[in-house]
N, CA, C and O atoms as a GROMACS GRO file, in nm:
protein
  436
    1MET      N    1  -0.540  -7.779   2.778
    1MET     CA    2  -0.557  -7.694   2.912
    1MET      C    3  -0.723  -7.691   2.952
    1MET      O    4  -0.813  -7.686   2.869
    2LYS      N    5  -0.738  -7.694   3.077
    2LYS     CA    6  -0.868  -7.705   3.128
    2LYS      C    7  -0.919  -7.566   3.160
    2LYS      O    8  -0.847  -7.480   3.210
    3MET      N    9  -1.056  -7.548   3.126
    3MET     CA   10  -1.115  -7.432   3.168
    3MET      C   11  -1.122  -7.403   3.330
    3MET      O   12  -1.142  -7.502   3.399
    4TYR      N   13  -1.109  -7.288   3.392
    4TYR     CA   14  -1.122  -7.267   3.532
    4TYR      C   15  -1.212  -7.174   3.557
    4TYR      O   16  -1.222  -7.074   3.486
    5VAL      N   17  -1.279  -7.193   3.650
    5VAL     CA   18  -1.396  -7.099   3.700
    5VAL      C   19  -1.389  -7.042   3.861
    5VAL      O   20  -1.355  -7.107   3.959
    6VAL      N   21  -1.426  -6.917   3.857
    6VAL     CA   22  -1.412  -6.861   3.992
    6VAL      C   23  -1.558  -6.805   4.034
    6VAL      O   24  -1.623  -6.723   3.971
    7THR      N   25  -1.601  -6.881   4.178
    7THR     CA   26  -1.720  -6.844   4.180
    7THR      C   27  -1.689  -6.741   4.326
    7THR      O   28  -1.596  -6.759   4.405
    8GLU      N   29  -1.785  -6.642   4.335
    8GLU     CA   30  -1.795  -6.546   4.472
    8GLU      C   31  -1.919  -6.562   4.505
    8GLU      O   32  -2.009  -6.573   4.421
    9ASN      N   33  -1.940  -6.567   4.640
    9ASN     CA   34  -2.079  -6.581   4.721
    9ASN      C   35  -2.078  -6.458   4.799
    9ASN      O   36  -1.993  -6.465   4.888
   10TYR      N   37  -2.146  -6.342   4.797
   10TYR     CA   38  -2.158  -6.245   4.851
   10TYR      C   39  -2.313  -6.266   4.960
   10TYR      O   40  -2.423  -6.293   4.911
   11TYR      N   41  -2.292  -6.251   5.087
   11TYR     CA   42  -2.416  -6.252   5.155
   11TYR      C   43  -2.451  -6.082   5.225
   11TYR      O   44  -2.412  -6.027   5.328
   12PRO      N   45  -2.525  -6.046   5.133
   12PRO     CA   46  -2.551  -5.895   5.189
   12PRO      C   47  -2.635  -5.831   5.305
   12PRO      O   48  -2.734  -5.876   5.363
   13LYS      N   49  -2.590  -5.756   5.316
   13LYS     CA   50  -2.693  -5.694   5.470
   13LYS      C   51  -2.816  -5.659   5.387
   13LYS      O   52  -2.805  -5.606   5.276
   14GLU      N   53  -2.923  -5.689   5.438
   14GLU     CA   54  -3.041  -5.673   5.394
   14GLU      C   55  -3.060  -5.517   5.334
   14GLU      O   56  -3.130  -5.502   5.234
   15GLU      N   57  -3.002  -5.415   5.390
   15GLU     CA   58  -3.010  -5.279   5.340
   15GLU      C   59  -2.920  -5.240   5.260
   15GLU      O   60  -2.910  -5.123   5.224
   16ASN      N   61  -2.828  -5.352   5.212
   16ASN     CA   62  -2.702  -5.308   5.126
   16ASN      C   63  -2.729  -5.426   4.980
   16ASN      O   64  -2.641  -5.440   4.895
   17PHE      N   65  -2.822  -5.480   4.977
   17PHE     CA   66  -2.843  -5.593   4.863
   17PHE      C   67  -2.840  -5.526   4.728
   17PHE      O   68  -2.791  -5.597   4.641
   18ASN      N   69  -2.881  -5.401   4.687
   18ASN     CA   70  -2.861  -5.314   4.560
   18ASN      C   71  -2.732  -5.280   4.536
   18ASN      O   72  -2.690  -5.278   4.421
   19GLU      N   73  -2.645  -5.246   4.653
   19GLU     CA   74  -2.510  -5.206   4.626
   19GLU      C   75  -2.414  -5.313   4.598
   19GLU      O   76  -2.318  -5.299   4.521
   20VAL      N   77  -2.440  -5.413   4.658
   20VAL     CA   78  -2.339  -5.552   4.622
   20VAL      C   79  -2.384  -5.580   4.501
   20VAL      O   80  -2.298  -5.612   4.420
   21MET      N   81  -2.518  -5.576   4.457
   21MET     CA   82  -2.536  -5.638   4.324
   21MET      C   83  -2.486  -5.542   4.222
   21MET      O   84  -2.416  -5.584   4.131
   22ASP      N   85  -2.513  -5.427   4.230
   22ASP     CA   86  -2.432  -5.325   4.151
   22ASP      C   87  -2.296  -5.370   4.142
   22ASP      O   88  -2.251  -5.411   4.035
   23MET      N   89  -2.221  -5.367   4.256
   23MET     CA   90  -2.085  -5.376   4.257
   23MET      C   91  -2.028  -5.498   4.172
   23MET      O   92  -1.932  -5.482   4.098
   24LEU      N   93  -2.087  -5.613   4.185
   24LEU     CA   94  -2.060  -5.763   4.101
   24LEU      C   95  -2.088  -5.717   3.962
   24LEU      O   96  -2.009  -5.768   3.883
   25VAL      N   97  -2.182  -5.630   3.901
   25VAL     CA   98  -2.241  -5.645   3.761
   25VAL      C   99  -2.120  -5.543   3.723
   25VAL      O  100  -2.058  -5.556   3.617
   26GLU      N  101  -2.094  -5.453   3.807
   26GLU     CA  102  -1.944  -5.324   3.769
   26GLU      C  103  -1.840  -5.408   3.736
   26GLU      O  104  -1.792  -5.417   3.623
   27THR      N  105  -1.793  -5.491   3.863
   27THR     CA  106  -1.659  -5.570   3.835
   27THR      C  107  -1.638  -5.669   3.730
   27THR      O  108  -1.537  -5.694   3.665
   28SER      N  109  -1.790  -5.738   3.724
   28SER     CA  110  -1.801  -5.832   3.594
   28SER      C  111  -1.761  -5.756   3.460
   28SER      O  112  -1.714  -5.817   3.364
   29LYS      N  113  -1.785  -5.600   3.459
   29LYS     CA  114  -1.781  -5.561   3.318
   29LYS      C  115  -1.660  -5.528   3.293
   29LYS      O  116  -1.616  -5.513   3.179
   30MET      N  117  -1.566  -5.509   3.449
   30MET     CA  118  -1.405  -5.468   3.416
   30MET      C  119  -1.330  -5.598   3.360
   30MET      O  120  -1.219  -5.583   3.310
   31ILE      N  121  -1.381  -5.710   3.368
   31ILE     CA  122  -1.280  -5.807   3.331
   31ILE      C  123  -1.327  -5.867   3.212
   31ILE      O  124  -1.300  -5.985   3.187
   32LYS      N  125  -1.411  -5.781   3.119
   32LYS     CA  126  -1.501  -5.842   3.013
   32LYS      C  127  -1.377  -5.857   2.865
   32LYS      O  128  -1.381  -5.943   2.777
   33ASP      N  129  -1.305  -5.775   2.876
   33ASP     CA  130  -1.167  -5.785   2.759
   33ASP      C  131  -1.071  -5.832   2.807
   33ASP      O  132  -0.968  -5.795   2.751
   34GLN      N  133  -1.052  -5.922   2.915
   34GLN     CA  134  -0.909  -5.946   2.956
   34GLN      C  135  -0.881  -6.079   2.895
   34GLN      O  136  -0.971  -6.161   2.877
   35ASP      N  137  -0.762  -6.099   2.864
   35ASP     CA  138  -0.710  -6.211   2.790
   35ASP      C  139  -0.738  -6.336   2.900
   35ASP      O  140  -0.707  -6.333   3.020
   36GLY      N  141  -0.806  -6.448   2.825
   36GLY     CA  142  -0.825  -6.540   2.877
   36GLY      C  143  -0.986  -6.537   2.944
   36GLY      O  144  -1.041  -6.646   2.956
   37ALA      N  145  -1.048  -6.430   2.979
   37ALA     CA  146  -1.179  -6.440   3.006
   37ALA      C  147  -1.263  -6.492   2.921
   37ALA      O  148  -1.241  -6.453   2.806
   38ILE      N  149  -1.360  -6.574   2.933
   38ILE     CA  150  -1.444  -6.629   2.861
   38ILE      C  151  -1.589  -6.607   2.867
   38ILE      O  152  -1.665  -6.611   2.770
   39MET      N  153  -1.623  -6.581   3.002
   39MET     CA  154  -1.797  -6.575   3.040
   39MET      C  155  -1.791  -6.520   3.190
   39MET      O  156  -1.702  -6.557   3.266
   40SER      N  157  -1.890  -6.431   3.229
   40SER     CA  158  -1.885  -6.368   3.346
   40SER      C  159  -2.038  -6.373   3.390
   40SER      O  160  -2.118  -6.308   3.323
   41LEU      N  161  -2.077  -6.442   3.490
   41LEU     CA  162  -2.244  -6.442   3.517
   41LEU      C  163  -2.239  -6.327   3.661
   41LEU      O  164  -2.134  -6.308   3.723
   42SER      N  165  -2.344  -6.274   3.689
   42SER     CA  166  -2.383  -6.211   3.849
   42SER      C  167  -2.525  -6.267   3.834
   42SER      O  168  -2.602  -6.266   3.738
   43LEU      N  169  -2.537  -6.318   3.964
   43LEU     CA  170  -2.676  -6.409   3.978
   43LEU      C  171  -2.719  -6.358   4.080
   43LEU      O  172  -2.646  -6.338   4.177
   44LYS      N  173  -2.878  -6.320   4.076
   44LYS     CA  174  -2.936  -6.261   4.196
   44LYS      C  175  -2.988  -6.393   4.251
   44LYS      O  176  -3.012  -6.485   4.173
   45PRO      N  177  -3.010  -6.408   4.422
   45PRO     CA  178  -3.095  -6.529   4.446
   45PRO      C  179  -3.256  -6.508   4.451
   45PRO      O  180  -3.327  -6.409   4.468
   46GLU      N  181  -3.279  -6.626   4.432
   46GLU     CA  182  -3.425  -6.636   4.429
   46GLU      C  183  -3.471  -6.634   4.573
   46GLU      O  184  -3.565  -6.572   4.622
   47GLN      N  185  -3.389  -6.712   4.626
   47GLN     CA  186  -3.459  -6.701   4.795
   47GLN      C  187  -3.394  -6.607   4.897
   47GLN      O  188  -3.277  -6.571   4.883
   48LYS      N  189  -3.474  -6.566   5.001
   48LYS     CA  190  -3.455  -6.431   5.110
   48LYS      C  191  -3.307  -6.507   5.164
   48LYS      O  192  -3.298  -6.622   5.204
   49GLY      N  193  -3.216  -6.424   5.154
   49GLY     CA  194  -3.113  -6.456   5.236
   49GLY      C  195  -3.029  -6.522   5.161
   49GLY      O  196  -2.920  -6.532   5.217
   50GLY      N  197  -3.035  -6.581   5.032
   50GLY     CA  198  -2.954  -6.618   4.945
   50GLY      C  199  -2.817  -6.543   4.922
   50GLY      O  200  -2.807  -6.425   4.957
   51PRO      N  201  -2.722  -6.603   4.870
   51PRO     CA  202  -2.622  -6.491   4.821
   51PRO      C  203  -2.632  -6.435   4.703
   51PRO      O  204  -2.714  -6.490   4.630
   52ILE      N  205  -2.572  -6.334   4.654
   52ILE     CA  206  -2.539  -6.300   4.551
   52ILE      C  207  -2.411  -6.358   4.488
   52ILE      O  208  -2.305  -6.322   4.539
   53THR      N  209  -2.408  -6.452   4.373
   53THR     CA  210  -2.301  -6.519   4.324
   53THR      C  211  -2.225  -6.427   4.197
   53THR      O  212  -2.273  -6.374   4.097
   54GLY      N  213  -2.114  -6.433   4.240
   54GLY     CA  214  -2.030  -6.388   4.069
   54GLY      C  215  -1.989  -6.532   4.031
   54GLY      O  216  -1.968  -6.615   4.120
   55VAL      N  217  -1.976  -6.566   3.884
   55VAL     CA  218  -1.918  -6.679   3.802
   55VAL      C  219  -1.832  -6.603   3.692
   55VAL      O  220  -1.879  -6.518   3.616
   56SER      N  221  -1.739  -6.635   3.693
   56SER     CA  222  -1.638  -6.612   3.615
   56SER      C  223  -1.556  -6.725   3.539
   56SER      O  224  -1.488  -6.793   3.616
   57ILE      N  225  -1.550  -6.756   3.420
   57ILE     CA  226  -1.507  -6.874   3.351
   57ILE      C  227  -1.376  -6.796   3.247
   57ILE      O  228  -1.377  -6.694   3.178
   58TRP      N  229  -1.288  -6.881   3.270
   58TRP     CA  230  -1.118  -6.848   3.222
   58TRP      C  231  -1.089  -6.960   3.118
   58TRP      O  232  -1.136  -7.071   3.141
   59GLU      N  233  -1.028  -6.942   3.024
   59GLU     CA  234  -0.986  -7.045   2.949
   59GLU      C  235  -0.869  -7.148   3.022
   59GLU      O  236  -0.859  -7.267   2.992
   60SER      N  237  -0.798  -7.095   3.105
   60SER     CA  238  -0.708  -7.205   3.175
   60SER      C  239  -0.684  -7.127   3.342
   60SER      O  240  -0.700  -7.008   3.368
   61ARG      N  241  -0.649  -7.221   3.422
   61ARG     CA  242  -0.585  -7.155   3.566
   61ARG      C  243  -0.510  -7.075   3.524
   61ARG      O  244  -0.533  -6.961   3.564
   62GLU      N  245  -0.390  -7.092   3.426
   62GLU     CA  246  -0.271  -7.001   3.409
   62GLU      C  247  -0.354  -6.862   3.361
   62GLU      O  248  -0.325  -6.759   3.423
   63LYS      N  249  -0.443  -6.854   3.270
   63LYS     CA  250  -0.492  -6.721   3.238
   63LYS      C  251  -0.540  -6.626   3.358
   63LYS      O  252  -0.513  -6.506   3.370
   64PHE      N  253  -0.618  -6.708   3.448
   64PHE     CA  254  -0.684  -6.658   3.546
   64PHE      C  255  -0.562  -6.595   3.646
   64PHE      O  256  -0.576  -6.486   3.702
   65THR      N  257  -0.439  -6.680   3.661
   65THR     CA  258  -0.327  -6.619   3.755
   65THR      C  259  -0.269  -6.521   3.676
   65THR      O  260  -0.215  -6.428   3.736
   66ALA      N  261  -0.268  -6.520   3.561
   66ALA     CA  262  -0.185  -6.402   3.484
   66ALA      C  263  -0.271  -6.270   3.508
   66ALA      O  264  -0.213  -6.165   3.534
   67PHE      N  265  -0.419  -6.275   3.497
   67PHE     CA  266  -0.490  -6.168   3.528
   67PHE      C  267  -0.472  -6.102   3.653
   67PHE      O  268  -0.456  -5.980   3.666
   68MET      N  269  -0.475  -6.216   3.775
   68MET     CA  270  -0.475  -6.141   3.891
   68MET      C  271  -0.356  -6.076   3.923
   68MET      O  272  -0.347  -6.001   4.021
   69LYS      N  273  -0.248  -6.103   3.835
   69LYS     CA  274  -0.112  -6.047   3.865
   69LYS      C  275  -0.096  -5.914   3.783
   69LYS      O  276   0.003  -5.842   3.795
   70SER      N  277  -0.194  -5.888   3.706
   70SER     CA  278  -0.212  -5.776   3.610
   70SER      C  279  -0.217  -5.648   3.655
   70SER      O  280  -0.263  -5.622   3.766
   71GLU      N  281  -0.176  -5.564   3.580
   71GLU     CA  282  -0.235  -5.402   3.633
   71GLU      C  283  -0.348  -5.396   3.638
   71GLU      O  284  -0.393  -5.356   3.745
   72HIS      N  285  -0.428  -5.424   3.552
   72HIS     CA  286  -0.604  -5.419   3.562
   72HIS      C  287  -0.640  -5.477   3.695
   72HIS      O  288  -0.690  -5.404   3.781
   73ALA      N  289  -0.614  -5.627   3.723
   73ALA     CA  290  -0.641  -5.669   3.846
   73ALA      C  291  -0.615  -5.568   3.944
   73ALA      O  292  -0.708  -5.520   4.008
   74GLU      N  293  -0.496  -5.531   3.961
   74GLU     CA  294  -0.456  -5.436   4.059
   74GLU      C  295  -0.545  -5.301   4.085
   74GLU      O  296  -0.586  -5.271   4.197
   75LYS      N  297  -0.564  -5.240   3.991
   75LYS     CA  298  -0.638  -5.148   3.965
   75LYS      C  299  -0.774  -5.174   4.010
   75LYS      O  300  -0.841  -5.082   4.055
   76ILE      N  301  -0.814  -5.278   4.003
   76ILE     CA  302  -0.966  -5.300   4.060
   76ILE      C  303  -0.971  -5.339   4.225
   76ILE      O  304  -1.060  -5.306   4.302
   77MET      N  305  -0.870  -5.406   4.252
   77MET     CA  306  -0.844  -5.430   4.396
   77MET      C  307  -0.831  -5.270   4.482
   77MET      O  308  -0.887  -5.239   4.587
   78LYS      N  309  -0.742  -5.191   4.401
   78LYS     CA  310  -0.730  -5.066   4.468
   78LYS      C  311  -0.852  -4.984   4.465
   78LYS      O  312  -0.864  -4.902   4.556
   79SER      N  313  -0.950  -4.992   4.371
   79SER     CA  314  -1.051  -4.911   4.376
   79SER      C  315  -1.144  -4.882   4.523
   79SER      O  316  -1.232  -4.796   4.533
   80GLY      N  317  -1.108  -4.960   4.612
   80GLY     CA  318  -1.161  -4.941   4.739
   80GLY      C  319  -1.313  -5.011   4.733
   80GLY      O  320  -1.400  -4.983   4.815
   81LEU      N  321  -1.327  -5.083   4.649
   81LEU     CA  322  -1.472  -5.183   4.656
   81LEU      C  323  -1.459  -5.221   4.773
   81LEU      O  324  -1.528  -5.187   4.869
   82SER      N  325  -1.329  -5.326   4.771
   82SER     CA  326  -1.317  -5.426   4.871
   82SER      C  327  -1.354  -5.395   5.026
   82SER      O  328  -1.410  -5.479   5.097
   83ALA      N  329  -1.319  -5.272   5.070
   83ALA     CA  330  -1.313  -5.224   5.180
   83ALA      C  331  -1.515  -5.233   5.200
   83ALA      O  332  -1.570  -5.306   5.281
   84LYS      N  333  -1.588  -5.138   5.102
   84LYS     CA  334  -1.701  -5.126   5.100
   84LYS      C  335  -1.800  -5.260   5.118
   84LYS      O  336  -1.897  -5.277   5.191
   85VAL      N  337  -1.730  -5.355   5.015
   85VAL     CA  338  -1.799  -5.486   5.002
   85VAL      C  339  -1.813  -5.540   5.141
   85VAL      O  340  -1.926  -5.576   5.173
   86LYS      N  341  -1.720  -5.553   5.227
   86LYS     CA  342  -1.701  -5.599   5.361
   86LYS      C  343  -1.750  -5.515   5.453
   86LYS      O  344  -1.746  -5.544   5.573
   87GLU      N  345  -1.793  -5.422   5.417
   87GLU     CA  346  -1.916  -5.324   5.497
   87GLU      C  347  -2.025  -5.373   5.476
   87GLU      O  348  -2.099  -5.401   5.570
   88TRP      N  349  -2.062  -5.395   5.350
   88TRP     CA  350  -2.188  -5.423   5.306
   88TRP      C  351  -2.252  -5.570   5.321
   88TRP      O  352  -2.373  -5.591   5.317
   89THR      N  353  -2.156  -5.667   5.337
   89THR     CA  354  -2.211  -5.804   5.371
   89THR      C  355  -2.178  -5.848   5.496
   89THR      O  356  -2.106  -5.791   5.578
   90THR      N  357  -2.246  -5.974   5.510
   90THR     CA  358  -2.197  -6.070   5.649
   90THR      C  359  -2.105  -6.163   5.633
   90THR      O  360  -2.052  -6.220   5.728
   91ASP      N  361  -2.073  -6.189   5.496
   91ASP     CA  362  -1.978  -6.307   5.468
   91ASP      C  363  -1.956  -6.294   5.324
   91ASP      O  364  -2.032  -6.242   5.241
   92ILE      N  365  -1.842  -6.346   5.306
   92ILE     CA  366  -1.785  -6.349   5.142
   92ILE      C  367  -1.718  -6.485   5.109
   92ILE      O  368  -1.616  -6.509   5.172
   93LYS      N  369  -1.758  -6.573   5.026
   93LYS     CA  370  -1.676  -6.708   5.001
   93LYS      C  371  -1.676  -6.728   4.855
   93LYS      O  372  -1.769  -6.739   4.775
   94ALA      N  373  -1.511  -6.733   4.836
   94ALA     CA  374  -1.498  -6.752   4.702
   94ALA      C  375  -1.433  -6.918   4.679
   94ALA      O  376  -1.376  -6.984   4.766
   95ASN      N  377  -1.455  -6.951   4.564
   95ASN     CA  378  -1.414  -7.102   4.518
   95ASN      C  379  -1.348  -7.074   4.385
   95ASN      O  380  -1.369  -6.992   4.296
   96LEU      N  381  -1.258  -7.177   4.404
   96LEU     CA  382  -1.165  -7.190   4.280
   96LEU      C  383  -1.213  -7.322   4.196
   96LEU      O  384  -1.247  -7.423   4.257
   97HIS      N  385  -1.214  -7.317   4.064
   97HIS     CA  386  -1.274  -7.486   4.021
   97HIS      C  387  -1.189  -7.516   3.898
   97HIS      O  388  -1.158  -7.418   3.829
   98THR      N  389  -1.153  -7.616   3.865
   98THR     CA  390  -1.116  -7.683   3.745
   98THR      C  391  -1.211  -7.749   3.655
   98THR      O  392  -1.245  -7.864   3.684
   99VAL      N  393  -1.260  -7.693   3.547
   99VAL     CA  394  -1.373  -7.771   3.523
   99VAL      C  395  -1.309  -7.926   3.434
   99VAL      O  396  -1.209  -7.941   3.364
  100GLU      N  397  -1.409  -8.017   3.474
  100GLU     CA  398  -1.358  -8.132   3.460
  100GLU      C  399  -1.470  -8.203   3.339
  100GLU      O  400  -1.441  -8.303   3.273
  101GLN      N  401  -1.584  -8.137   3.328
  101GLN     CA  402  -1.675  -8.167   3.200
  101GLN      C  403  -1.754  -8.050   3.199
  101GLN      O  404  -1.771  -7.984   3.301
  102ALA      N  405  -1.816  -8.014   3.062
  102ALA     CA  406  -1.904  -7.902   3.003
  102ALA      C  407  -1.978  -7.940   2.909
  102ALA      O  408  -1.935  -8.029   2.836
  103TRP      N  409  -2.088  -7.893   2.889
  103TRP     CA  410  -2.145  -7.900   2.739
  103TRP      C  411  -2.205  -7.745   2.732
  103TRP      O  412  -2.207  -7.669   2.828
  104HIS      N  413  -2.248  -7.716   2.614
  104HIS     CA  414  -2.302  -7.586   2.594
  104HIS      C  415  -2.386  -7.614   2.447
  104HIS      O  416  -2.340  -7.671   2.348
  105ALA      N  417  -2.530  -7.554   2.462
  105ALA     CA  418  -2.630  -7.558   2.342
  105ALA      C  419  -2.559  -7.478   2.255
  105ALA      O  420  -2.484  -7.391   2.298
  106ASP      N  421  -2.574  -7.496   2.143
  106ASP     CA  422  -2.530  -7.406   1.996
  106ASP      C  423  -2.644  -7.291   2.020
  106ASP      O  424  -2.608  -7.175   2.039
  107THR      N  425  -2.751  -7.318   2.018
  107THR     CA  426  -2.869  -7.180   2.048
  107THR      C  427  -2.951  -7.182   2.150
  107THR      O  428  -2.987  -7.294   2.189
  108HIS      N  429  -2.990  -7.091   2.202
  108HIS     CA  430  -3.086  -7.092   2.306
  108HIS      C  431  -3.217  -6.993   2.248
  108HIS      O  432  -3.208  -6.875   2.282
  109GLU      N  433  -3.326  -7.028   2.173
  109GLU     CA  434  -3.412  -6.951   2.126
  109GLU      C  435  -3.542  -6.973   2.199
  109GLU      O  436  -3.642  -6.907   2.169
   0.00000   0.00000   0.00000
């Protein structure tokens, strides 16, 4: 099975930048112990007006799909964050990717 990657780009309104960043960090924590979740990243843009990006890496498409159908995912969706995020952003783009090639260094010192 190939790993599966989900990317979410949030384009925050300037006055809501911190709220969107905080939301992404919190939702990242919510998937930490879920079956199949390998890694999550919350990326702050270096360029003004750039998107705040969330990246989650899963063991497989099947594991991600199972998570999305789970009670845990349903709780996240019903938390009310979705409505707030729509108010705090000008655009949101999500992409789904199958990993065709990857490498990872053993250590980063």
